[in-house]
N, C-alpha and C positions, 0 to 999 in steps of 0.2 A: 229743719233739723241741722244741727251743727256737725258738719262732716268731720272736721278735725277732732272734735271731742269724741265722736263715735269711734273713729279709728284709733285714737289714743286708748280708749277703754278696751278695744279689741286686742291691741298689742299688749296691754297690761295683763289681760287674761291669758294670752299666749305665754307670756314670760312667767307668770305664776304657776302655770301647769305645764312646764316645759317637757317633763318626762312623759306625760300623757299625750301631749301634742306630737312628740317624736313617735310614740306608739301608733297614733292615728296615721301619721305620714307613712310609716313603714308598712302598716297593714293595707292602706289605700294603694301604695306603690305596688305591692305584690299582687293584690287582687286585680288592679287595672292592667298590670302587665299580662296576667292570664287572659283578661278580657281582650286585650289587643292581639295576643297570640292566637286566640280562638277565632277572632274575626279574620285575621290574615290567613289562617289555615283554611277557613271556609272559602275565602276568596281564591286561594290556591287550588282547592278542589274544583271550584267552578271553572277556573281557567283551564285546568287539565281536561275536565270533562268536555268542555266546548272544543278544545283543540283536537282531541282524539275522536270526538263525535263527528267532526268534519272529515276526518281521514280514515276512520275505521271502516272496514268493509264487511259485508255479509258474503261468505264464501259458500258456494254450492259445489261440493266435491262429488264428482262422478265415480262410479265403481271402477276398481282396477282388478288385475288378476290375483291380487293378494288380499282383497277386501274380505272382511269377516262378517260384515253386516248381513244378518239373515233377512230374508224376504225381498228387499229391494235389490240386493246384489246376488240373488240366487242364480241368476243367469250369467254371472261372471262380469267380464269387462263391459262397460256401458257401450251400447251400440250407437251408431250414427242417428238412428231414429229416436232413441231415448234422449240424446243430446239435443236434437232438433225439437223434441217435445218441450224440453225445458226452455229453450229459446222462444218458442211460440208462447209459452206461458208468461215469460218475461215481457213479451210484446203485447200482451193482452190488455184491454182497457182497464181492467181492475188493478193490475200490477204496474204497468208502465208509468202512470203519473207519480208513483212513489220513488221512481228510480232517476238518479241524476246521470249515472254512467255505468255501463257494463263492459267488462273486458273478459274475453275468454282466453284462458291459458291452457294450451295443449300440452301433451306429455313432453315433447322436446323442449318447450320453453320451461316447463317445471323442472326438467332434468338439468338444464343449463343453470337455472337459478340455484338449485341444490348444490351443484358442483362448485359454483362461485362462492356459496356460503360455507361449505364444509371443506373444500379443497380437492385437488386432483387425486388425492389418495383414495377417495371414495368412488372414483369413476368405475373401478372394477367391481365394486360391491353393490352399487345401486344401478338398476337398469330403468329406462324410461317407462316400461310397461308396469313398473311397481308404483308409479306416481300417478296421482289423480289429475284428470283433466278438470279444470275448475272455472266456474263463472265467478268473477270477482265484481261485486256490486257496490257502488257508492249510492247512498240514499239521499233524497232531498231532505228528509227529516229522519235522523237515525233512531228516534224514539219509535218509529214504525217498523223496526226490524222484525218484530214478532210476526207481522203480517207475512213477510217473506218466508220466515222459518215455517210457519204453519202451511203456507201454500205449497212448499216444495218438499218438506219432510214427509217421506213415505212414497214419493214418486218412484216408479221403476227406473233403475239405473243410477239413482242418487244415493250415495253412501251416507253423507252427513251434510247438514246445513249449519254453519257456525257463524255466530256474531263475534267478530274479533274483539269488540269492546268488552266482552265478558271476561277476557283474560286480565283486564285492569280492575274488575270489580273488587277483588280482594284488597288491592291497594287503596281504592276509594273508600272501602268499608273501614280499613284500618285507620285511615286519616280522619274519617268521620267519627270513629270511636275516640280517637285522640282529641278531637274538637270537643266532644261531649264531656270528656274528662276535664279538659281545661275550663269549660264553662261551669262544670260542677264545682271545681276548686275555686274559681273566681266568685261564684255565687256565695259559697261559704265564707270566703274572705271578705266579701262586701258586707255580709251580715255582721261579721266581726267588726268591720270598720264603722258601720252604723251604730252598733252598740257602744263602741269606744267613744265615738263622737258625742253620743248622748250622755255617757258617763262623764266625759271631760267637761261638757257644758254645765252639768249639774254641780260638779265640784267647783267650777269657776263661779257659778251663781252662789253656792254656799259660802265660798271664801269672801264674797262681796255682799253678803246679805245685809250688812249694816248700810252700805252705800245704796243698795237697792231700796231699802226701807225709807231712807231719807229722800231718794228720788221720787218715790211714790207719794210721800207726804207733801212735797213741794209741787205736785201735780204733773210730773213727767208722764208722757204718754207711754202706753205699752209698746208701741212701735219703737220709740226712742230707747226704751230699756232693753228690748229684745235684740235690736239690730247688732250691737257689739258682739253678743254671744253667737249669733248666726254667722257673723263675719269670722269669728274664731274658727268655727268648724269649716267654713269655706276656705279660709287661708290654708289650714292644715291639709285639707283634701286637695287643694290646688297644687301644693308643693308635691304631694304624692303623685298627682296626675302628671305633672311635668317630669318627674323622675321616671314614671312608667313610659311616657312618650319617648324620652331619651333612650330607654332600654329597648323599646320596639325598633327605633331607628338603628341602634347599634346591632340588634339582632338581624335586621335586614342586611346591614352592611357586611357583617362578619359571618353570619350564618347562611343566609340565602346565597350570597355571592360565592361562598365556598362550595355549596351544593351545586350551584349552577355549572361549575367546571367538572364536577364528578358524576352527576346523574345525567347521563346523556339522553335517556329516552324522554325526559321532561324538557321541552323547549320553550315553554311559557311559564314565567315565574312572576310572583308579586313584585312590584317595584315601588319606586318613590311615590308615584301617583297614588297607589293603593294606601301607602302609609299616610299620605297627606289626607286621605279620607278617614282613616282610622283614628288619627290623633285627636281631631275635634270631638269624635264620639267618646273617646276615653276621658277627655277633660270634662265634657258635658255630663257624663255619668257620675264622675267624682264630685263635681260641684253641686249638681242637683241633689244627689243623695245626701251630701253633707248639709246643704241648706235645709232640706226637709227634716233631717234628723235633728239638727240643732234647733230649728224652729219648734218642733214638737216638744223637745226636751225642756226648753226654757219656758214655753207656755205652760207645760204641765207643772213645772217647778213653781212658777209664779202663782198658780192656783192653790198650792198647798199652804 
């Protein structure tokens, strides 16, 4: 196969259908930008979940003088025996293997922490007996937090058992929904890009129907005839993929870097290494879809 002739035919087709090619480039660019954004967003969610899963604790809060929990706190402030019972349960063979570290925070420590957080103005408003004595538990695998909650919820002297990671669930859910929206938009745009590529190839083939007829008469192979048209679609999609890749890089540089300085509770962000993984995926999706769409379109046209 003469490579030079094939490339010349492909560029001729691109030039003849410039407006359609620009449309393909723009649609591919927008759709693949959404694909890249969705992948990076999912990576960010994974990084945040892993970071906080290693640091989030399960807190077993004991009853205080102001607890309103009925049943377990009916006797008022948790007694030393009730606290010891919780500690014994934590040391049991069924629970201990799940625990990485346990720290017991008494009322005085809790009071000091609250005053440090809220300021000395609250020293006369809050008293130590109003604050919970708390077992703060780091788990080996935070996905097993439900075991701890089930084991201690309902014990005498225990007011509440809380998984701190649950407070971030709304954020993770919102980001996941945003990811789904981006994927949905990307999917619709990719369908539009595939249809545009197919239409562009058919128009290009129709414009060169005489040449194709002559090529068939002189015995040119189907592969030789089809390759320039497939390359037209691939070239247009490749340009769109490159533009999408540049946009993703700029989004990381100007968007994520800006958020890094403003959102303090997120300490792990997607970086250049993650973008380096996403870019080949974007390009591969664009090129493969374009090649398949163009190949199908020209084969179907040649059969008519």
